[in-house]
N, C-alpha and C positions, 0 to 999 in steps of 0.2 A: 429396490436402495443399493445407490451403491455403499462397496463397505470401504472405500480409497478411506485414507487415512482416520482406521478407524481405532479405536480410543477409551477405554471404560476406568471409572473411576468411581468405590466407594470409599463413601465417610462416613465417619465412623458413622459422629454427632451428627443435629436438627441440618437442615441444607436452606439458610434464611432466605425469603425473594420480598424483593420490597412491590406491593400493587398500590392502585389508586386506588382510594377508595372516593366513591361524588359525593356521597352523603358529606360528605366532611373538609369533600376540594383540597386531601390531602395522599399522602400517600403510605400508609401501613405497611411494620414488618412483619411476617409471618412465618411459619417452614412450611416448607413441603410436606405435602401428606401425602401417606397413598391417599385413590377415592377409592381400594375394596376392605382394605384393612384394615382401615388410617396409623402405617406404619406409618414413624415420620423419624426413624432414623437408620445410620448402613445402605440408605440410599445408593443404590451404583444408578452411574451414569452416564449418558454410553454418548459418544459422534459416531459419524459412517458419513461419506459422505458428506453432506449439508444436513442432516438429517440429525436428530437427537432424541433418545429416551429417555428416560429414567421406570429406575428397576428396583420394587423390596426385596426385604429379603423375603417375602415369600413367594415370591414372583411374578406377582402384574408389574401391568411393563404401563402405564403411560407421559401420555407428554404436555408441558409443560409450556406458555413462550415464551417464558425467561430460562425459559436454558432450551441452550441454541448446539445445539456444533461449533460454535466460537467462544462459548463457556466453558463448556470443558474441554480443551485444547485451553484457554492459559488457562485451566487451573492446571493442564499437565507441565506446566507452563512453568509454571513457579513452584509444583514441586521437582522437577526437572533444576530446578536455578536452588532451593536449597530452600527460600525460604516459604513464609507461611501461606495457606492456600486460601485463601482468601474469595468466595462467591460472587463474582462480578456481574451476574442475572446477564439482560441483552445488552449491554454495554463492553467497547473494546474500552478495558483497561491495561491493557497486558501487548509488546511488543515482542512476534515473534524472528519479527526479520532482522538475520544476525547483524552484528556490526562486526563486517575485514577486522586483525588485525593485523596491517601494512602501513608503508606508508603512505601518512593522505598529503603528501606536499603537493600544490598542483600542478601541473605543465603550464609549463612558460608560456606566453599569449602566439598567441600567430604574427608570422612576421607580416608587417606589413610591407605588399611587393611597393616598389619605388613606377611609379607610371612614366615619364617623359613628354608620354603625346597625352597626356590631358589635360584638360584647356576645361573641364570645368566642373562641378558639380559630384554630386556621388552617389553612387550605386542605389538599389533603389534596399536594399538587406540594411546597405548605408545607416541610409532617410530612416530607417522601419528604426533598426537601432538605437537613434537618438533618444526618444520614447522609449526604451527598456529602464531605466529603472524604475523603482515599484516599490510607494514607501519604499523610499530610500534601500532599494536592493537590486541588486541585479536580478533579469529578467527572470534565465535559466538555474537560478539560487532556485528562486519559486515552482519553478519544476522539477527540477531534483526537489524539491517538499509536500508538493501536491500528489507527485511518486506517488512518493515515499506512502501517504498517508493513501492510496488505492493498494496497496501493497500491504497496507499493516492490519489493516481492513479485512482483505481476501483471502490471504490467510493462512490464521484459523479459520473461516470461515468456511470455506471448500475443500473436502480432502482432499484430490487431487493433487491441488497449490501445495499443501503440509504435505505430503510427501514428498512432495521434487525442491523442497523450501525450505522447510525449517528441519536443522542438521540433528532435531531432536527424533524424528520421525526417520532417517537418513535422506536427505535432502540433503541439495550444494547449497554452500553457502556466496561462493561463487556467482551461481544464479541467480537465487539471490538479490545482490547484488545488480550486479548487472541485468536484470527486466526492470530495475529501477532504473537503472542512468537511462538504456531504453528505452525505454516508456520520457525519460525526463526530452533525451531527442525530440521522438517525439510529437508530445508537445508544444517546445520547444519550437522543432519548424511550421509546427496546427499552425498558432500561430501570429507563424509570422501570411505563413500563405493567408491570414483574415487578417494583415494589414493593423495586426491591436497587441497591441501590449498589458492585456487582459485576461488572467488566466479560467477563472471561473466562468462566461460566458461561454467558453467554448469547448460543443458536446462531443463526447466520447468518439463519436462516429468518425472524429476526420480529421483524430488519437490517432489513430486505427488505420485508419487510413495512412501515414507517418509514415508509421507503421508498415509500410506493406511498399514502402517508396523507396525503390532499388536505393539512393544514393543517402538514406538512412545515417550509414556507419559513415560517411564520410563528415559528416555533420560536427564543424569543434568551433561552439562556441567563441565568442572571445573573449577578452576582457576588459572588465568597465568598471574592477576598482580591483583597485588592490590589494588588499585585504577585508577580502569573502567574495568566493564560489562561485564567479561568474565565468568561470570553466572551467573542464574539465579537469582530475588529481591524475599524475603523471602513471600510474598503474591501469587506472581505464583509462587511459587511449593506450598506451601497450594491451591489452587485449585486446579493446578494436582492430587495433592496427596487426596482431599477430590472428586472434582466433580462427581458427578454425567452422567450414563451413559448416558442418554438428551444431560447434558453440552457436554458433553465434542466429544459429532456428533453434534453437533451445534459448535460447534471451527472450528473442524476440515470440516465440512462444507463449513463454510464457507473461509475458509483458500481456497476447492479446489475447490471452486463459486472464489473465486480471479483469483488466476493460471490460470482458463479457458478464463476468459475474455482476461488474458492476452494474448492467447493465439491464440486466435479468429479475437480481434485486433492487434495482428502482422498478419492476413494471408491478415485483409481486409489493414492495410497499404504498404506486403509490395505488395499486389494485386495480390496473390498462394496462392493455398493453400500448404503449407509445415504441414511434421509429427509435432502436438506433441517436438519432440526430438531433431527438429534443432531449438525452440525459445528458449531463453537461458534465462539466468539474466542478461545480461547487457541492450539486448534489451531494457525489459520492463525498468527495472529501468537508464538506463544512462545519461534523459534528466529532469529523475524528483528529479528537485535540487528546492522541497516548503520547506528546512528546509536545520541548520547546522547539518552534522552529529557528535554531542560531544552528544550525549551521553545524556543531559539534560532530554530527556524526558522518559527516562530512570530510574534513578537513580540520587542520590543525590550527586555534586561531592563533593570532598575532602579526605582525606589523608584514615579519616575512613571510606571508601569503600573498 
């Protein structure tokens, strides 16, 4: 068992869990109880790698489907934030993805180059962008939010990502932010390659292929609306343009590892071994609803943006 991202928390009282009762067709709350000595207080919850276990005061250890690695790390995050520690069960209720305290102004839209020799029509990418408003939002805004959801789910569940990206465990906050931006750029490019503005059916394998493309770093989604994040903010453009090779590779590798985590997670959920290309953005993001998708995590709202 991997010991990456090891966390151990002792709960003074009982740990309530909700279980489905088929005879009543409802969920009932009951405490975690040691299967050997029936202890139900002072239980220690441990996460390591992608695994979790419980230990009672008499050193009996067991596992429970309601106690996952993400469960324990979310509880640690509540503690680090100085908030009451609530048991989240199997759900992702906390975002461990850090928010950077920096300028959130958007970069100026890319300037359009005048071409006196142009005689007709638009480029293929320009024609594709005409369909870029999805539910009133620019396509790249959706890419950013889906990418963030992928990270929100993977970061507490995977010990290696937790150590690398969660500041409370010594991780790098800029790396956490930039791997989301890089994934969003890859998702945007994968949508273009498929000539679609529908992100949910896009396979994660296509996003991963775009992550490995040599020109991904130079992609700049154009501005489609002045009041939404339809393009990158100033700080992200500067990082993309000036980051060294090692920094860029850290961001890209973290993005790849997040995608790989979700493919493996879906294999477990399906109890099968599908090819990576069968796992879509929809399957991994549809049930991760930690925060509203209002883009305030990325930009400062207001007409100036």
